[in-house]
N, C-alpha and C positions, 0 to 999 in steps of 0.2 A: 504494499500500500504506500502510495506517494507521501502521506503525511504520517507515516509511522516512525517512531522514535526508536522503538525496541521492537524486534522481530525474533521470535523462536520459530524454527522450522524444522519440523519432524525430529525432535530432540528426544534422544534417549540416553538415560542415565541409571547406572546401577551400581550398588556396593557389594562386592563379591557376587553371591548368587541372587541377591535381593535387587529386584528391578523397582526403581523409585520413579522414574519417568519413562513413559513408553510412547513414542511418536507423538509428542506434545507439540503443538504450533500455536502461537499467540501472535497477534500484531497489537501493539500498544500505541494509542494515538497520542501525538504530540500535544501537550497542554491539558490532558486529561487526568483524573483521578481514577485509577483501575484498582479493583479488589482482586486478589487471589484467594479463593475459599475452598474448604474442603475438610473432611475428618482429620484429626490429628494424624501425622505420620505418612502423608500422601505426597509430599515432596514440596509443599509451599515455599518454605524457607530455602530449599535447594535451588528453586528457580531464581530466588534473589542472588544467590551466590554464583549461579551460572551468569547472570546479567552483569555481575561486577567482576567476572574472571577470577574469582576464587576457586572455582571448580570448572572443568571442561567437559563436555558431553562426549560419550562414546560414539555417537553418531548424530547427525543433524547439525544445525548451526544457529549461533546467537549473533545477532547484529545489533550493534548500539549506534545510532547517528550514521547508518550505513556502513559501519565498519564491523568486519568480521572479527570477533573477540578472540577466537581461538588462534587467529593468524597474526596476532599483535605482538609486536616485540615487548620485552620487559619495560623499555622506556615508554612505548606507545600505551601499553596497558596503565602504567603510572600516570600518564597525562590523561587518559580516558577516566580514570577513577577521581580525578580532581573534579570532573563534571558529574559525579555521582554522590549525593549526600546520603547517608545511613542513619536511621534512627532504630534502635534495638529495642527488644520488648521491654526492658526495665530501664533504658536510658543510658546505661553504661557509663554514668559519669565517674570521671576519676576521683576517688574519695579523698584523695590527699591534696587536691587543688580546689581553690576558690571557683565561684560561679564564674567570674571574669576569666580566669586562666582556663577553665574547662571550654568555655566559648572560644577563646583565643588560640587554643592549641593548633587548630588546623592553619590558621593564619601563620603561626610562628614556624610551623613545619614546612609549609609550602609556598611562602611568599617571602619577599625580601621588604615587606612593609616595616616603616619605624614604628616606634611605639606609640607615637600621636596618633598615626593612622590606624593601627590595630586597635587603639583605645576608642577612636570614632566608630569604628565598625562593629565592634562588640557591644558598645552601648546602644547603637541604633538597633541591632538585632534583638538586644534584651528588651528594649522598648516596644519592638514590633510584636513581641509575645506578652508584654504586659509585666515585665519584670524588671524594669529599670529601678534601681536602688537595691537590688539583690547582689551586687558585684563581689562583696566581700563575704558572702555567706558561704558556708561549706555545705556540700551535698547532703550531709546527715541532718541538716537543720531544715531541708525542704519537705514539704508534702509531696506525695507521689505525682500529683497533677502538676505541681511546680517543676519537679525534676524532669518530667517528660517534656515541659515547654523550654527548659534550658536545653534539653537535647535536641529540640527542634531548632532553637537558635543556632546551635553548633552545627547541626546538619546542613544549614543554609548559609553559613557564614562566608563560604567560598563561592556564593552565588552560583550553584550547580545547575545543570539542565534537568537533571533527574534525582528524585529522592526515594529511596527504598525504606519502607517502614514494616518492621516486623511486630505485629500485635501492638500497635501504639496506644491502644486503650485498655489493655489487659492490666487487671488489677486495680482499676480506677473507679471512684464512686461515680454516681451519675452525673453530678456537677461537673466534675473534672473530665469526665468522658466527653460531655458536650462542649466544654471549653477547647479540650485539645481538637475535637473534630472541626469545630468552627475555625481554629487557628491554622489547621491543615488545609481547609478549603480557601480560606483568605490568602494565606501564605502562596498556595499554588496558584491561585489566579493573579495576584499582585506581581509576583515574581516570574510568571510565565513558566512554570515548572511542569513537569510530568511526574505524577506521584503513583508509586505501586505500592499497594498495602496488602500485607498478608493479615487476614483476620477471620477469626470464628464469629464475630458479632454481626449476625444478619441484620438487626434492627438499625445498627449504627451505618453498615453498609449502604441500606436503602436510603439513608439521609444524605449520605455524603458523596458517594462515587458516582461516575458517570457510566462506568461499564464494569462487569464482573465477569470471572472465569471460575468455574468450579471443577476441582480435580477429585477424583475418586479411583481407586484401584489402579493407580499410576498413569491414568489416562484422563485426558480433557473431557469431562461429562457434559458441560454445557458452557454457554457463553452468551451474554446479551446485557441489556440494560436492567437495572434493578427491578423495574416494573416488569419486564419480560420474564426474568427469573422468577420473581414472586408468584407470576400467574402461570407458570409452567405446568403442563399436565404430565411431563414425564415423571414416572414413580420415584425415580432416585432424586431428581432435582426438588420434587415436592417434599420428600422425606428430609432433605438437608435443610431446606429453606425454612420448613415449618417444625423442625426439631422432633420428627416422629421416630419413636423406637423402632417399630416395625416398619420394614421396607427392604429394597434391594441392598442397600448399604449396610452390611452387618458390622456390629460393634464386637462382636465376639472374636477371641483369638483364633486365627487360623495358621497352621504350619506351612509357612510360604516355601519350605524346602520342597514340598511335595506339590505346589500349584504354581502356576504361571500367572503373570498379571493379565486382568481382563477387564473390560468394561463391564459394570453391573447390568445384569440382564433385567 
């Protein structure tokens, strides 16, 4: 697709005998917020690692901004990652650094900016997430929602084109979830980002994202707008989106050494 910024084409990835992703293809449009959903352990976070080049597929291809990730040199991959911000599930703040230094770390590592310019950029990003005045606080003194907002400021401090979110609302109370969700939408639109969000939270997904992908049994089960996915009559999609216990997607342990990955029937 002409306006795609991330393309996965027939991607296959496995660890040992366990197939994680089997023939998965995705087109992620520039400027959109996209959710990658599915039961635990189906390869959602693996996709984020493939996009950032931390992992390479056994077959298929991943392109970011038209560049084939697996063909990049170490220097090219390093430069590509400067354009990809990452927000992990717990925020992953450095516990021995202040809020200011947490947000400043990417600037100190990847730019030659002087202290005044670093300070101006850090304060601007903290202001954008509503945390101006917290610069000297330590992470342990922050609430979960505040820590996630600091992590968001750090993820966008280099003005990336893409931000990858791994369960950004996990463990937050309803008010903090709504706050972080609104910040993701506002930040995405104001900065012209493309945001890819791994999430289990169907309700938040319905409110926040433009497009969703559902994985199950190592395959891409469905894709579409939140409304299309919520209204799907496919039994497996309906089961996941509505949290039904009974359905094609089993929650019971299966000995995968004796089974191959397949799409739920």
